[in-house]
N, C-alpha and C positions, 0 to 999 in steps of 0.2 A: 242704711248699711250699719250705722252705729248701733241702732236698736237691735239688729240681728246679732251683732257681735256681742253685745251685752248679754243677750240670751244665751249665746254659745258659752260665754264665760261662766254664767250662772249655772248652766246645765253641767258643765264640766265639774264644777265644785260639787254639785249635787251627786253626780254619778260617783265621783271618787269617794265622797263621804258615805254614800250608801254601801258601796263595796267594802269600804274599810269597816263599816259597822257589822258586816257579815263575816269578817275574819281578817281584816287588814288594818286594824286599829292603830297599829304601831306607826304606820306611815303618816298619819295625821296628828297623832298625839305625841310623837317623839319616842325616845327610848324610855321605857318605864324605869322608875326608881327601884333599885334592888331592895331598898330598905322597907318598901311598902309591903304590906301583907297581901296574901292572896285574896282574902275576903274583901279588902279594900278595892282591889282591882276589879273583882266581880261586881261590886256595888257600883263603881263608877261606870263600868261598861254597860250595866243594865240601865242606869240612869241616862246615859248618853243615847243608848238605843231607843229608849222610850221617848226621849225628847225628839230624836230624829224621826221616829215614826209619827209622832204627833205633828211635827212640822211638815212631813210629807203628805199626811192626810189633809192638813190645812191647805197646802198648795194644790192638791187635787180638787178640793172643794172650790177653791178660788178660781181654778181654771174652768171647772165645769159649770160655773154660775152662768156664763154667757153662752148658752147653748146655741143661740141664733148665729154665733160667729164660728162655730166649730167646723162648718162645711167650707170655710174659707182657707183652711190650712192645706195648701197644695203639697207641702212637704212636711212629713211627720217629725222631722228633726226640729221644727219650730215649736212643737208641742212642749210645754214646760209645766210640770215634770213629765218625763217619759215613763209611763207605766202601762201595763196591759189594759187597764181601765180607760185611761185617757186616749190611747191609740184606738181602742175599740169604739169609743164614743165618737171620735172624729170620723172613722170609717163609716159608722152608721149614719151620721149626719150627712156625709157626702153621698152615700148611697140613696138616702131619702131624697136628696136634691138632684138625683139622677146624674151624679158625677161618679164615674166608675173607675177612674185612674187616680192614683195618689203616689207621690214620691215617698220613699222610705230610705233616705240616704242614697246608697248606691243601687238600691233595688226599686223596681216599680211594682206596686201592688195593683192588681187588676181584679175587680169584683165582677162576677158574671151576672149580667142583668136578666138573662134567660128570656130575652125578647129582642127582636131586630131593632137596631138603632142606625138607620141608613145614613143620616146626615153626619154621623160621627166618623165615617170612613170613606167619604166621597173623594173624588179626584181633586176637587178644589182644596179640601183640607190637606191632602197629601202635598200638593204644590205649595201651600202656604207654609207648612212646616219645613219643606225642603229649601225654599227660597229665603227663609228667615235668617238674618245674621246671627241671632242668638236664640235657637229654638227653646232653650231652657227658660226663657222669659215667658213662653206660652204656657197654657194650661197643661197639666200632666197628660200624656198620651203615649200610646205604644209607638207612635211615629217619632217621638223624641228619642227614644231608645234606638230606633232604627236609624235615624239621621245621625246620632252621635257615633254609632258604629260605622256608618258609611263615611263620615268625615275622618274618623280615626284610621281608616285603611290607608289614606295618604296622610298619616298622622302629623300633628303639630310638632312633636318632639321625637317620638320613636315609632315610625310606621310599623304596624303589626297586623297580622290577620286577626279577624274578630269572630267571636262566637256569641250568639244570642241563646241563652239557656232559658227555656220556658218550662217552668215546673209547677206542680200542683197536683191535687188528687183528681181522680176520675170525675169528669163533669164540671171541672172548674173553668174550662174555656181555653185549654191549651191548643187544641186543633184550630179553633177559630183565630186565635192570636197568631199562630204560625201562618195561617192563610193570609191574614192581613199584612204580615211582614213580607211575605213573598210578593204580594200584589204591590206593596209600596216600593220595593226594590225594582220590580219590573217596570213600574211607572216612572220612577226616578231615572233609571237607565235609558228609557225610551224618550225622555224629555230632551236629550241631546240630538242635534241634527247630524252628527257624524255617524256614518254607517247606519243610516236610519233603517234600511231594509233588514240588515242582519240583526240589529237590536230588536226590532219588532218581531222577527221570527223567533229569536231565543226567548223573548218575553212571553210570546204566545205559548211556546212549548213548556216553559217553566210553570205557567199558570194552568195549562192543560194537564200537567202531570198530577195535580192535586185531585181532580175528580176520579181519576183512574186508581190512584193509590188509596183513596178513601173507599171507593167501591169494593176493592179487593182486600183491603186490610182493616176496615172499620166495621163495627157491629153495634147493635143496640144491647146495652147491658142494664142492670138494675139501677145504676147510678148515672148513666149517660146514654142518650139516644144515638150519639155518634162517637163512640169510644174507640180510640186507636188501639188495635190489637197487635200492634207491632211498633217498634221504635224506629225513627228515621232521623238521619242527620243530612241536611241538604247543604251542599257547598255551592254558593253563588259565586261564580268565577268572574273577576273583574280585571280589565286590562289596565295599563298605566294611565289611561284617561278616565278611569272609573266607569267604564261602560260595561254592561252585562254582556259577556261573550259566551257564557256557557254555564252549565250547572251539573252537579253530580249528586246522586241520591245513594246513601248507604242505609241499609235496613238492618234491624236487630230483632231476633226472636219473634218471628211471626207465630201467633197462637193458632197453629194449624189444627190442634185438637178440636177447635170450635166447629170445624167442618162436620165432624162426626158426633160431637157431643155439645149440647147447649144446656146450660144451667136453667133451672126453673125461672120462668118469666124473662128469659133472654132469647135473643134471636141469633141466627147464623149471619154470615157476612152479607153486606148490603147487595152484592152483585146478584145473588140468587133471587132475592125479592124483586130486584129490578127486572130480571128476566121474566118472572111470573106475571108482573103487573104491566110491563111495558112492551111485551112482545106482540107483534102483529099476528094475524091468523096464519100467514105464510110461515112466519118464524116458528109458531107453535107446532106446525106440522113438521118442520125440519127438525126441531128440537124434541119432538114427541112430548110436549107439555100441554096436555088438555087443561082447559080452564077450570074444570071441576076436580082435577086430580089433587089428592093430598099427599104430601111427602113427609116422611118421618124426620128428615133433617131440615125441615122448613117450618119450625113452630111459629105461632103468632103471625101467620101470613096475613091475617085480616087487619093487623095494625098498620096504619098508613103513616109514613114519615116523609119528611121533606127530602131525605136522601134516596127515596125509592124512585129515581128518575133514570131510566135506561137511556133516553135520548141524549142526555148530557154526557154520559159516559161514552157513548158511541161517537159523538162529535169530538170529544177529546181524543179518542183513539185515532180518528181520521186525521185530526190536526197533527198528531205525533207521527203519522206515517204508517199506521197499521192498516194494511190493505184489506180489501173485502174478503179475500180468501183466508187470510190469517184470522180475521174477526170471526168468520164462520167456524173455523176450527176451534177457536177459543170457546165459543158458546156451545159447540157440540160437546166439548170435554166437560164443561160445567153442567150441562144437562145430563150427561152420563153419570156424573157424581150424584146428582139428585136421584136418578133411577137406582143407583147402587145402594143408596141409603134405605130403600124399601125392600132390599133382599134380606130375608130372614132364613134361619136354618132350624131344622128340626133335629132332635137328638137321634143318634143311630140306634138301631135295634140291638146291635152287638158292639162290644168295645173294639173289635178288630175291623169293623166296618166304618167307612166315613159317614159323616152326617149328610143328610139330604137337604136340598133347597125346598122350602115349603112350596106347596102347590100354587098358592096365590102370589108367590114371589118369582116364579119362573118367567113370567112375562116381563117383569122388571129387569131380570138378569139378561134376557134376550135383548131388551132395549139398550141396556148398558153396553153390551158387546157391540151392538150396531152403532151406537153413538161414538164409542171409543175405537171402533173398527178393529176389534181384536177377535180371535177365534172364541166362540162362546163355550165350546167344549173344554178347551184348555183353561179358560177363565174359571169355569165352574170346578174343574178338577183341582186347581191349585188354591182355590179358596177353602177347600175342605181337607186337603192333605198337605203334608210338608215333607221335604226331602232331607234325609239324613245320610251323611257320608260315612261309610264304613270301609276304611282303607281306600281301595280304588273303585268301590262300588257305591251306588246311590240306592238308598232304601226309601220307600214311600211309607209314611206313618200317618194314619188318620188323625185328624184333629177333633178335639171335643167341640161341643156347641159354643162354649165361651171362646175357645181359641179361634174358631171360624169367624166369630163376630169381630175379634181383635184383628184378624188378618184382613177382613173386609175394611175395617176402619183404617188400618195401616195403609192399605192401597189408596183410599180416598185422600188421606193426609199427605202421602208422598206425591201424589199427582198434583194436588192443589199447591203444595209448597214449591214444587218445581215450576209450575205455571206462574206463580207469583214471582219467583226469582227471574224467570224469563222476561216477564213484563218489566221488572226493574232494570234488567240489563238492556232491554230494548229502549226504554226511556233514556237511560244514560247515553246510549249510542246516538240517540237522536239529538241530544242537546249538550253533551259534554264537549268542551273545547280542547284543542291540542295544548300541550303543556307550554309551548312557546307563545301561545296567544294570550295567556293570562298571567298576572304577576301576584295578585292577592286574592283572598276569598273572604266571604262572610258566611259563617256557618249558622244554620238554624236547627236547633235540637228540639225535636218534638217526640217525647217518649210517653209511654203509658204512665198515668199517675198512680199514686199509692192506692192500693186496693185492699179491701177487707170485706169479704162476703161471708155468707153462712158456711159455705164449703170452699175452702181454699186448698189448692194443691200445688204442684210443681210450677205451674205458670205464674200463680200469684207470688210464690217465693222468689222466682227470677225477677218479676216486675218490681217487687218491693226491694229486692237487692239492688236493682238499677237505681232506684230512687235513693237508696242509702248511699250509693257511690256519688250521686250528684250532690246530695247534702254534704257529704264529706268534702267534695270539691269546693263547695261554697264556704264551708267552715275553714278548710285549709287555705283557700285563697284570700278570704276576707277576714273572718272573725279571728282566726288564729295567727296567720302569717302577718297580718297588718299590725296587730298588737306587739308581736315579737319584734317586728322591724322597728317600732317606736322605741322599744327598750334598747335594742342594739345600736340605734342611732343616737342615743343619749337623751331622748325626750323624757320629761317627767310624766310618767304614765302609771296609773293604777289599773291593773288588769280587770276587765269586765268579764264576768263569768258567762259561759255559754254552754250549750248542750253539745258535747262531743260524742259522735256515734261510732268512734273507732272500735269500741268494745263489741258493738253489734256486728260490725263488718268482720271482726276477728272470729266471731261465732259462725258467720255464714261461710266465709272464704279463707279463714286463717290457716296457717300451717304450724304444726303438722296435722292437727286434728280440727276438723270443722264439719259443718253439716254437709257441705259439698264434697269434701274428701271422703267422708263416710258413705255418702250416696254412690260416688264413683267406685269405691272399693266394693260395695255390695253388688254393683252391676258387673264388675269384673269376675265375680265368683260364678261358677257354672252351677247354679242351684236355683231352686224356686224361691221367689221373694216371699218373705214373711214379715208382715207389718209389725207384729208384736215383738218379734226378735229384733227388728231394727230400732224399735222404741227403747228396748232394754239397752241396746248398745249406745244409743244417744245419751240415755241417763248415766250410763257408766263413764263415757268419755267426756261429756260436756257438762256434767253437774256442777263443775266449779265456776262456770260462767253465769253471772247474775241475769243475763239477758234471755235465758231460756228457762222455761218452766213447763209443768205438766199438770193436768187436772186429774187428780187421783181417782175421782169418782166417775170419770167418763168411761163408758164401755168401749168407745172407739179409740183406736190407736192414733195419737196425735202428739203434737208439741206446739208450744206457744213461744213466739219470739217478740221481745219488747223492741219494736222499731222506734225511730225518732218520732214517728207520727202516731204511735199507739201500739198496743198489743194485737197480734194476729195469730189465730189458731190454724195450724196447717194439718191437713189429713194425710196420714202416711200411706193409707191404702191406695195402690196404683201409682205411687210416686216413683218407685224403682222402674216399673215398666215404661213410664213416660220418659224417664231419664235414659233408658236404653234406646228408645225410639227405634224398635226393630223394623226392618224393611225386608219382607220375605223375598229372597232372590228369585224364587220361581215366578212370582208375580212380576218382577222386573223383566224377566225374560219374555213374559207374555206381552208386556207393554212395548218391548222392543220389536215385536212383530206387528205392531199397529200400522194400519194403512193411513192413519191420520199423520200427515207429514210433521205437524208441530209436536204431537205427542211422541212420535218416534224420535224426533231430535232431542227431546227433553231427557231421554234415557239412553241414548246411544253410547255415551261415554261413562256411564255410572255403573256398568256391569261389574267389572272386576273390583272396583272400589267398594261397592256395596258388599260383595262377598268378603273382602278382606276385613271390613269394619265389623260385620255382623257375625262372622264365623269365628268362634273362640273355642278351640279344642282344649281338652283338659291338659294336654302336654304343653300347651302354650298359655296356660292360665295367667301367667304373670304379664302377658302383653297388655298394653293399654288399649282400651276401647274408647273411641271418640263418643262421648255422651253429650246430652243436651246441655247440661250445666257447664261442661268443659268448653264447648263451642261458644256458648253465650258469655262465659267469663273472659275468654280470649278476645272476642269481638268487643266486649265492653272495655277491656283494658286498652285496646287500640283507640277506642273513642276517647277515653280519658287522656291518653297521650296527646291527642289533637287538642282537647280542651285546655290542657295545661300549657300548650305551646301558643295559645291565642289569648287575646284580651277578652275576658268574659263580660257579658252584660246580662244581669239577672232580671227576670220578670216572674213574680210570684202570683199565680192565678188562685183566687180564693172562691170557694163555692159557698154562697151566702146561706143556702138552705139545702137539705138533703133531698127534697122533693122536686127540685128544678122549677119552682113556681116563680113567676116574674116579680121582681121588685119586692121580694120577701127576705127579710134579714133576720136570721136566727143567731143570737149572741153566742150561744153555746157552741154552735157549729163553727163560727168564725174564730172565736178565741182559741179553740183547739188547734185550728190550722195555723194561727199566728204563733202560738207557742211551739208547735212542731217544727216549723221552718225557721224559727229564730228571728222573727221580724223585730221584736222589741230589742234584742241584743244588737241587731244590725243598726237600728236607729240610734241607740246609745253610742256605739262606736263611731258612727258617721257624724253625730252631733259633736262629740268631744274630740274627734280626731281630725286628721288632714287627709282628705280623699286623694289629693294630688301629690305624688312622690316622684321627683325627677333627679337623676344623678347630676352632679355639678358640671361635668363635661357637657352633657346634653343641654343643660340649662344655659350655659354660656354660649353654646353653639347656636341656640335659637335667640336668646335675649341679650347676648353680649353686645350687639350693635347699639343698644340703648346708651352704653357708656363707651362705645368704640373699643370694646375689649375683643381682641382676636385670640382664639384658642388654637394654638399650634400643637397639633397632635404628634408631630414628629419630634418635638422637643421633649426629651425625657428627663430634664434636670429640674427646672423651676416650676414650669406650668403643670407638671404632673403631680406636684406636691398638693395634698388636700388643703393645707393651710392657705396656700396661694390661691387655689381655686375658690375656697370659701371666702376669702377676702374680696375676690372679684365678684362673686355672687352677691355678697352683702352690699357692695357698691351699687350694683344694678338694682337691688331691692330698695335701697335707700332712696335712689332717684325716683322710683315709681311711687313709693309711699309718701315722700315729701310732695310730690306733684298732686296727689289726691287728698292726702291728709297731712298738712304741713307739720302737725305736732307729733306725728307718728314716726318712730325710728326702730331700728333693730337692737337697740341697747337693752341689756337685761333689765334695767330699771323700768323701761317702758312696758315690758310684759306684753308684747304684741301677740295677739291670738290668731292672726291670719297667716302667719308664716313662722317656720322654725327651721334653722339650719342645723342639720345633724352632722355626723362625721363624714359621710360621703354623699348625702342627698339633701335636697331642700324640700321641705314639706309645706304645701300650700293649701289654702281653702279654695273653693270654686270661685268665690267673689274676688279673691286676689288674682287668681289665674285670669279672670276676665279683665281685670285692671291691667295685668301684664300684657295681655293680647292687644287691648286698646292702645296702650302706650307704644307697643311695638309697631302697630299699624301707623300711628302718627309719626314715629321716628322714620319708619320706612318711607312714608309719604314725603317727609321733609328731605330725606336723602335722595329720593327719586326726583323731587323737584329740583334739587341742586344739580343732579346728574342731567336732568332735562335742560336746565339753563345752560350748563357748560356745553352740552351737546349742541343745543341750538346756536350758541355763540360760535362754536367751532364750525358748524355748518354755514352760518352767515359769513364768517371770515373766509371760509373755503369758497363760497359762492362769489364773494367780492374779488378774491384772487383770480378765480377762473374768469370772471367778467372782464377784469383788467387785462388778463392775458389774451382773452379772445378779442378785445378791442384793439390791442397792439397788433395782433396777428392780422386782423381785418385791415387796419390802417396800412401795414406794410404790404399786404397783398394788393390793396387798391392802388397805392403809389407805384408799385411795380407794374401793374397793369396799365396805369396812365402813362408811365414812362415808356413802356413797350409800344403803346398806341401812338404816342407822340413821335417816337423814333420811326415807327412805320410810316406815319404821315410825312415826316420830314424826308424820308427816303423816297416816298412816292412823289412828293412835290419837286424834289431835285430831278427825278427822272422826267417828270412832266415839263419842267422848265427847260431841261436840256433838249428834249425832243421838240418843244415849242420853238425854241430858238433856231434849231436846225430847220424846222418847217417854215418859219418866217423868212429865213434867208432864202430858202428855196422858192417860196411864193413870190418874194420880191423879184427874184431872178426871172421867174417865168413871166411875171407881169411886164417887166421891162422888155423881155424878148417879144412879147405879144404886141407891145406898143410900137416896137420898131417896124413891124409889118403893117401898121394901120394906114389907110388912105383917107384923104380929105373928102368930105361930103359937100355936095353943091346943093344949095337951096333953090328949088324951082317953085314957080307960081302956078297955082292950079285954079282953073275956072270951074266953078261949081255947076254941074249940069242940073237941069230941071228934073225934078222927080215926079214920078207918076202919082196920081191921086190915090191909087190903090195902095201904093207903098206908104203914103202918108197915113192912110187909115190904119194900116197894119202897124205902122210905127217902127219898122225895122228894115234894114237893108244889108245885103251882103257886101263886104268890101271887095269881093271879086267883081262886082258890077262897075266898080270905078276903074277906068282904064289906066290911069296913071297913078304912080305912087303918091301917097298922102304923107305929108310930114306931120308927125304927131309928137308933141312934146310930152315928156313923161310926167304929166300931171295926174292928180288923183282922178279916179274914174268918175266920182260924183260931180266934180267940177267940169270935166269934159262933157259929160252928158247934159249938165245944166246949160252949158254954153252952146250946144248944138241940138236944139229941140227937134229938128227935122230928121236927124240921122243918129242912129245908135249903132254901136259896133256889136256885132253878133259873134260870139266866140263859143267854141265847143269846150266843154270842160266835163270832167267826170267827178261826180260827188258834190254835195251841197257845200262842204267845207272849202273845196277848191274854188267854187264860184264866189263864195263870200270873200275868200282871200284875194281873188282877182279884182273884185269890185272895190275892195277896201284899199288895195295897194296900187292899182294902175293910175298913172297921172297923165291926163290929156288936156293941156292948157289951150285956150282960144286966143288967137291973135289975128286981127284984121279979117275976121270972118273966114279964115282958111285953116284947114287942119293939116298938120304935118307931123311926121315922125322924126324926132331928132334925138340923137344920142347925147348923153351928158358927159361924153369922154373929154370934151374940151372944157366943160365947166367943173366937173367933179373929180377929174383925175383919171385913174385907170379905168378903162372900160373896154368892151369888145366891139369890133366892127360888125360882128355877126348879129348884133342886136338891131341892125338896120333892116327895116321891113322891105322886102322886094316883092312887088306884085301883091297878090291877095295874102291876107294874114289869117291864119287859123291857129290860134294859141291853145295848146294843150298844157295846162298848168302842171307840168312835170318837173323833173329835176333840171336844173340849169344845164345847158349844153356845155358851159364852161366848167371845168372841174374845180377851178380854184377862184373864180370870180366872185363867189358869194361868201368868201371868207376873208377876214381882215383882222389882224391882231389888235386893232385899236378898239377899246370898249366904249363906243359911242352909239347912241340910238339913231342918229342921223348921219353917221359917217360911213355907212356901208355903201360901197360903190359898185358900179357894174349893173348889169341887167337884173341881177337877183335882188337889187334894192327894191324892186317892185314887189318881190315876194316877202321881204323882211320888214318894210315900213308898215306902220299901222295907219289906220284911217285917221 
């Protein structure tokens, strides 16, 4: 950085010294002594000039010694010294190294390689430049200009609409550059995932508009195979998210005369050759275009170009929504124009008779009428006669052979111009977004380059006039306005001289007298145009302007204009007729009768308008006629208003050689273009000046956070004062400068060359702006980190409070639920205890009442009978076979069975569980070899006399016959009394 700064300082001194040597010596030498003689002053000036020239030549020689390093200069502002020779050498070295883009201060210089370089414009390269934090650090490329404009739409300081101005002479590569810019923006906008379908749809339509516009508006000329014969300004509409949501195309001055007239070695519009070479057999039959047919308006059809591709144009029309019926109508109209070009006229035998169509042209006239779907008789009639209005009557006047040819050409031109306008309108309707959908735009200006042919007429005058206006815009916006702003802001600045083309513009469009005003005045007069008379008038009215001249020895009427790019000779013959651009109203009426729906719609509303514009009676001779130059001037002024309201980005396309040969560098050709467009002056101003200029308020609004300076726009007392604002700005700049270069300050003694604080603005270099942005990003990151820490701390504190609150709520709820449950259990226990006590009293009462009714049991001796052997084998006996009651003690069943091996008690029971319960619970003790049933009421307390067996016993293990004998409030395993003890005791 320090090296670059030293170069800038040295270059500033050189520039100011050189300028002062040419006429501003007093700024460097101080006020001359009045006592010195004039001869002494002249001698000192000559000596100083000689020494400066010798020093400059020495610097140039030193710089050009290392030719191997010349191609490494990406920015020509780094060249030292800046002269046409050094700039030319650098560009030649870079072109030889196949490096075609070079920065020249605020301008990008693009050299046309005249051969495809696919890897230079690939999608990967586009994404690389788009995703780069600092695209300026990359190699110079058209994508750097595109990305800078794209980022400036949502600008760092002052968001503004952007315009990309691509200029250069014909064949320099403007159309290709504009195509690359459109593809870049379409790709960048489609890289976002938001509204992907809509973005891809608009992107496709924007890209598809190019092949159609080039097919209908470009042609092969002497200087360029794909020369734009119209100017276009494309507005790429972006929403607040910088997504491409639409586009709008504005066109300027289509060269419609090319339909009917082509200069030697030039061709018609591409679309006609596409039809001839790309049509199928079926299409040729529909369009009546035999393969071997020659057309007068289709010269050099044998020449094959890359642009002669019909399929690409048709696919683009399909993608834009042009249906098959409309396409058929378009191509039928174009085929009809080709047939019309072969219609010739023979002179009439008498002056009062109309001309006749030549015999070999009648077939072409018939095909023209069929393709245009108009009455052939009316078409032929109104080609050879014209209507004159005499009062309320119309008179038919025969036309001469020349007039018939002019009427034929006018018919072709008006049809093609209206068709072209319809296509532009259709394209705009298919891709233009609603006003509410987009907030900013990026404009791409692609106009015809500066032209100078052997024969130059009104078209070339308008084209070169447009280039003069663009050059004036560049001069006014950069070369002139920037230097004047330096002086007004108090910078120490020595003016750098540049070529101002205001005098040339005054000659062409000035008021009250200029070429355009004289042309329009001549067209308003109801008389036959005379080229010699118009030349005499030009010499009389404009002889005082140094930019116009005449060749006195030329036999042809002409005039020469000294443009910024060189002198051009314009032919006067035919210029007035082209400026009038007459459209015969009779032929318009014929077209309105066409059965072709598209052709009929093109002229349905132009009826009365055409008559009003073209009919100029003598009584109304002072009325204005809308001429070609008037319409073009008005449209160009509206374009310039748009350019002045946007931030421009300049790209200068340079044509390395006039023959369009690949990788061929002609020094004479290049140096002429460099001098014409003011590249050297641009480099000098960029190197010595400050490209970034920001008002104090905007600067503090963006960078005030570096020093925590808040700009209060509502305060009109202190903060609005420029001195206060300047002090705040200097504080910010000092912080940044000390951070990067501790020894650098804004003090006058330090002489800092990266920044200057003017009266209302701060002037910065690109390097310091990058430092400011980097420092701003770091400060914002720190502040964002502090905000994040405070926010996280607040969130953590809030979570803790919420957790504690939730814990307390949960504890209270749980304690309330426990208390509620305990209270419920207490209430239930009280109810149970109360009922239990009542039941116990009742049970005791019932048991005592039952004992009062009990009888004593008498124990009887029983003699065991002898059992049958069969019963022994079976091992079971029914109790019913025993005649007398058996006394059985309530012993366990297992003990009773073990004590009486010969007798078992057979009982009926239902279910396995009941049998197991009986076997486990029944007690049958053995005593003296006899069995008896004995109640335990005398041993265990309360019991029932019903438990005494009488006769045979058949036990069904059901519920106890006593309702309350199996219940006792005492919680003992062996304390259950009564017969149900059998059921409750375990084995």
